[in-house]
C-alpha positions as CSV (number, residue, x, y, z in Angstrom):
1,M,-22.9,-5.9,7.6
2,P,-20.3,-4.6,5.1
3,N,-20.6,-1.0,4.2
4,L,-20.6,0.2,0.5
5,R,-16.8,0.8,0.5
6,E,-16.2,-2.8,1.7
7,R,-18.6,-4.2,-0.9
8,L,-16.9,-2.3,-3.7
9,A,-13.3,-3.0,-2.6
10,P,-13.0,-6.4,-4.4
11,L,-14.2,-4.7,-7.6
12,V,-12.4,-1.3,-7.5
13,G,-9.5,-2.1,-5.2
14,S,-5.9,-2.8,-6.1
15,C,-3.6,-5.8,-5.9
16,W,-0.1,-6.7,-6.8
17,R,0.7,-8.3,-10.2
18,V,3.8,-10.0,-11.3
19,A,5.2,-9.2,-14.7
20,L,8.1,-10.2,-17.0
21,V,10.2,-7.2,-18.2
22,T,11.2,-7.2,-21.8
23,T,13.5,-4.1,-21.5
24,P,17.1,-5.2,-21.4
25,L,18.9,-4.7,-18.1
26,A,21.5,-2.4,-19.7
27,D,18.8,-0.1,-20.9
28,I,17.0,-0.1,-17.6
29,L,20.2,1.0,-15.8
30,A,20.6,3.7,-18.5
31,G,17.1,5.0,-17.5
32,A,14.8,3.4,-20.0
33,S,11.1,2.8,-19.2
34,L,10.0,-0.7,-18.3
35,R,8.1,-2.8,-20.8
36,F,5.9,-5.6,-19.4
37,V,4.5,-9.0,-20.2
38,P,2.0,-9.4,-17.3
39,I,1.7,-12.8,-15.8
40,E,-1.7,-14.4,-15.8
41,A,-3.7,-13.5,-12.7
42,P,-4.3,-16.3,-10.2
43,E,-7.7,-17.5,-8.9
44,K,-10.1,-15.0,-7.4
45,G,-9.1,-13.9,-3.9
46,V,-5.4,-14.6,-4.5
47,W,-2.6,-12.4,-5.8
48,Y,1.1,-13.0,-6.6
49,G,4.0,-10.8,-5.5
50,D,7.7,-10.8,-4.6
51,P,8.9,-12.8,-7.6
52,F,12.3,-14.4,-7.7
53,I,13.7,-16.3,-10.7
54,L,14.4,-20.0,-10.1
55,D,15.2,-21.1,-13.7
56,V,14.9,-19.8,-17.3
57,S,14.7,-21.5,-20.7
58,P,14.0,-20.1,-24.2
59,R,10.3,-20.8,-23.7
60,E,9.6,-20.8,-20.0
61,I,10.6,-19.0,-16.8
62,T,10.2,-20.6,-13.4
63,L,9.5,-18.3,-10.4
64,L,9.1,-18.5,-6.7
65,V,6.5,-16.0,-5.5
66,E,4.5,-15.0,-2.6
67,A,0.9,-16.2,-3.1
68,Y,-1.3,-14.1,-0.9
69,V,-4.7,-15.5,0.0
70,E,-7.1,-12.7,1.0
71,R,-9.5,-14.7,3.0
72,K,-6.7,-16.1,5.2
73,L,-4.8,-12.8,5.3
74,R,-1.6,-14.8,4.8
75,G,0.9,-15.6,2.1
76,H,2.7,-18.8,1.2
77,I,5.4,-19.6,-1.3
78,E,4.4,-21.0,-4.8
79,R,6.5,-22.1,-7.7
80,L,5.2,-20.9,-11.0
81,T,6.1,-22.0,-14.5
82,I,5.4,-19.2,-16.9
83,A,5.2,-19.1,-20.7
84,R,7.9,-16.5,-21.6
85,T,6.1,-14.7,-24.5
86,T,2.5,-14.7,-23.1
87,G,2.8,-14.7,-19.3
88,Q,0.5,-17.7,-19.1
89,V,0.8,-19.8,-15.9
90,L,1.6,-23.3,-17.1
91,D,2.0,-24.8,-13.6
92,A,1.6,-23.6,-10.0
93,K,2.5,-25.5,-6.9
94,T,2.8,-24.6,-3.2
95,V,6.3,-25.4,-2.1
96,L,6.3,-23.9,1.4
97,S,3.4,-23.1,3.7
98,L,3.6,-22.3,7.4
99,P,1.0,-21.1,10.0
100,T,2.6,-17.6,9.7
101,H,2.7,-15.3,6.8
102,L,5.6,-15.9,4.2
103,S,6.9,-13.5,1.6
104,F,10.0,-12.4,-0.3
105,P,11.5,-15.9,-1.0
106,E,15.0,-15.0,-1.9
107,I,16.9,-17.8,-3.5
108,V,20.4,-19.0,-2.5
109,R,22.2,-21.4,-4.7
110,R,25.1,-23.3,-3.0
111,D,26.9,-26.6,-3.8
112,G,24.3,-27.7,-6.3
113,E,21.4,-27.2,-3.8
114,I,18.6,-24.6,-3.7
115,F,17.8,-22.7,-0.5
116,I,15.3,-19.9,0.3
117,H,15.1,-17.7,3.4
118,P,11.6,-16.1,3.1
119,E,10.5,-13.2,5.2
120,N,8.6,-14.7,8.2
121,I,8.6,-11.8,10.6
122,A,5.5,-13.1,12.4
123,S,7.5,-16.0,13.7
124,G,10.0,-13.7,15.3
125,E,13.0,-15.4,13.6
126,H,14.6,-15.8,10.2
127,S,15.3,-19.3,8.9
128,L,16.8,-21.1,5.9
129,F,14.8,-23.7,4.0
130,R,16.3,-26.3,1.6
131,Y,14.6,-27.7,-1.5
132,D,13.9,-31.5,-1.0
133,R,13.5,-33.1,-4.4
134,A,11.8,-36.2,-3.0
135,Q,9.0,-34.0,-1.5
136,D,9.2,-31.4,-4.2
137,A,9.0,-28.8,-1.5
138,F,11.2,-26.7,0.8
139,V,11.9,-28.1,4.2
140,F,13.4,-26.4,7.3
141,D,17.2,-26.4,7.2
142,R,18.4,-24.2,10.1
143,L,17.8,-21.0,12.0
144,L,19.9,-18.0,10.7
145,T,19.1,-15.4,13.3
146,K,16.5,-14.4,15.9
147,V,16.8,-10.7,14.8
148,P,13.4,-9.6,13.4
149,L,14.3,-8.9,9.8
150,V,12.2,-7.7,6.8
151,D,12.9,-8.4,3.1
152,V,16.4,-9.8,3.8
153,V,19.0,-10.6,1.1
154,F,22.1,-12.7,1.3
155,H,25.5,-11.7,0.1
156,Q,28.8,-13.5,0.0
157,S,32.1,-11.8,-0.8
158,G,35.8,-12.2,0.1
159,G,35.0,-15.1,2.4
160,E,32.5,-13.2,4.4
161,E,28.7,-13.8,4.5
162,W,26.1,-11.2,5.2
163,L,22.3,-10.8,5.7
164,I,21.2,-7.3,4.6
165,G,17.8,-6.0,5.4
166,S,15.4,-3.8,7.5
167,M,14.3,-4.5,11.0
168,D,10.8,-4.9,12.3
169,A,10.8,-1.6,14.2
170,D,11.4,0.4,11.0
171,P,10.3,-1.8,8.0
172,Y,9.6,1.1,5.6
173,G,12.2,3.4,7.0
174,R,15.6,4.8,6.6
175,T,18.0,2.3,8.2
176,L,19.5,-0.6,6.4
177,H,21.1,-3.2,8.6
178,F,24.1,-5.5,7.8
179,L,24.4,-8.8,9.8
180,K,27.7,-10.6,9.4
181,K,28.0,-14.4,9.8
182,Q,29.8,-15.2,13.1
183,G,30.1,-19.0,13.5
184,D,26.7,-20.5,12.7
185,V,24.6,-17.3,13.2
186,Y,24.4,-13.8,11.8
187,E,25.0,-10.9,14.2
188,A,24.4,-7.1,13.7
189,A,27.7,-5.6,12.4
190,S,26.8,-2.2,10.9
191,H,24.1,-0.1,9.3
192,L,23.4,2.7,6.8
193,R,21.1,5.6,7.5
194,F,19.3,7.2,4.5
195,P,17.8,10.7,4.2
196,E,14.6,9.1,2.7
197,F,12.5,6.0,3.0
198,I,14.6,3.6,0.8
199,A,16.0,1.1,3.4
200,R,13.7,-1.8,2.5
201,N,15.1,-4.2,-0.1
202,A,13.2,-4.8,-3.4
203,G,15.1,-7.9,-4.5
204,S,18.4,-9.7,-4.6
205,L,21.7,-7.9,-5.0
206,F,23.1,-8.3,-8.6
207,R,26.2,-7.4,-10.5
208,F,26.3,-5.6,-13.9
209,E,29.6,-4.8,-15.5
210,G,31.4,-5.4,-12.2
211,Q,29.2,-3.1,-10.1
212,L,27.1,-4.5,-7.3
213,Y,23.5,-3.1,-7.2
214,R,20.9,-3.2,-4.5
215,P,17.2,-3.0,-5.6
216,A,15.6,-0.8,-2.9
217,Q,12.0,0.0,-2.3
218,I,11.1,3.7,-2.6
219,C,8.4,4.4,0.1
220,N,8.6,8.2,0.4
221,R,5.0,8.9,-0.5
222,H,3.5,5.4,0.0
223,Y,4.5,1.8,0.3
224,G,5.7,0.3,-3.1
225,E,6.0,3.7,-4.7
226,G,8.9,2.7,-6.9
227,V,12.3,0.9,-7.0
228,L,15.8,2.3,-6.8
229,L,18.7,0.4,-8.3
230,Q,21.4,1.6,-6.0
231,P,25.1,0.9,-6.4
232,L,26.4,-0.8,-3.3
233,N,30.1,-1.1,-2.3
234,Y,32.0,-2.8,0.5
235,D,35.5,-2.1,1.7
236,P,36.9,-4.2,4.5
237,H,38.5,-1.1,6.1
238,T,35.7,1.4,5.7
239,G,32.6,-0.8,5.5
240,W,29.5,-0.4,3.3
241,S,28.6,2.6,1.2
242,V,26.1,3.5,-1.5
243,S,25.8,6.0,-4.3
244,S,22.9,7.5,-6.3
245,G,21.3,5.1,-8.7
246,V,18.4,4.7,-11.2
247,R,14.8,5.2,-10.0
248,L,12.1,3.1,-11.6
249,H,8.4,3.7,-11.7
250,A,5.7,1.8,-13.5
251,T,4.6,4.0,-16.4
252,D,2.5,1.3,-18.1
253,P,-1.1,2.5,-17.5
254,R,-2.2,-1.0,-16.5
255,F,0.3,-1.0,-13.6
256,S,0.7,2.6,-12.8
257,Q,-0.1,2.5,-9.1
258,G,3.2,1.2,-7.8
259,L,6.4,-0.8,-8.3
260,H,7.6,-3.0,-5.5
261,T,10.0,-5.8,-6.5
262,F,12.9,-6.1,-9.0
263,N,14.9,-9.3,-9.6
264,T,17.2,-10.4,-12.4
265,Y,18.8,-13.7,-13.2
266,E,20.3,-15.1,-16.5
267,N,19.5,-12.0,-18.5
268,T,15.8,-12.1,-17.3
269,V,14.0,-9.4,-15.2
270,V,10.8,-9.8,-13.2
271,V,8.9,-7.2,-11.2
272,D,5.7,-6.8,-9.4
273,C,3.4,-3.8,-9.9
274,L,0.3,-2.4,-8.2
275,S,-2.7,-2.3,-10.4
276,Y,-6.5,-2.0,-10.1
277,R,-8.4,-5.3,-10.2
278,H,-10.7,-3.9,-12.8
279,P,-9.2,-0.7,-14.3
280,N,-12.2,0.3,-16.5
281,L,-14.6,0.0,-13.5
282,R,-12.2,2.0,-11.3
283,R,-12.0,4.8,-13.9
284,L,-15.8,4.8,-14.1
285,M,-16.1,5.0,-10.3
286,N,-13.5,7.8,-10.2
287,W,-15.5,9.7,-12.8
288,L,-18.8,9.2,-10.9
289,Y,-17.2,10.2,-7.6
290,R,-15.5,13.4,-8.9
291,P,-18.6,15.7,-8.8
292,F,-19.3,14.8,-5.1
293,R,-15.7,14.8,-3.9
294,R,-15.8,18.3,-2.4
295,F,-18.9,17.4,-0.4
296,L,-17.3,14.3,1.1
297,V,-14.0,15.7,2.5
């Protein structure tokens, strides 16, 4: 029989919420706080995370997200059409579902086609999926690598192709791995070691005013603590290097528990934040718990 903590968890627990960011990217990189338009929450027992921008228009934004189903303990990939000003979900459709958990559906645009390579660490491999218009879904295209990677991003520059991400043995840790395309597969080529827990990617690489940036997850105190927009550079002779960047935290009281993903495309920014399911109830529970805290530790 569930104990009191387990019974209360759906009411006072937390979940990830996707939000549109109205703060301009230039201001964000200058250190401005994030302003949010929260996206409408899905049905009970499901939450959205890992948003990537598929398309934008003056009125709507189309996203690919992880839709996590709590009763299944597993995520699949959904396409959401969002009203830009209100965050209302106008349409939602599952576009990729497998027997194993899927998340982080990074988008790759090539030769007029759309591909994704979501995290699927439970399968033990990392694969590419192509959008099939006839099926209105993503279908298997090819295996990229059998290296167990977490939150991987794709990068192409100077005729070279890379997969950049963490590995299963150290998913929240300090080592960022760079896999270079060799023939038809990607093989480990180099890595960067950080003095803190910022190796895990928080979104696709992007350029602003000529500088390449890597959104990185800050996991020093806990998973999804914040996001670091980290300048990333590559020299064919010396390899990859990084410099200090801008640290982002969710200051909006509705989403103050954490910040996990940051993606930008066509002058649009999306994030996901950690929030309490019922903030007012959680505050009440915290207030009721406070007098007894010293007796329960």
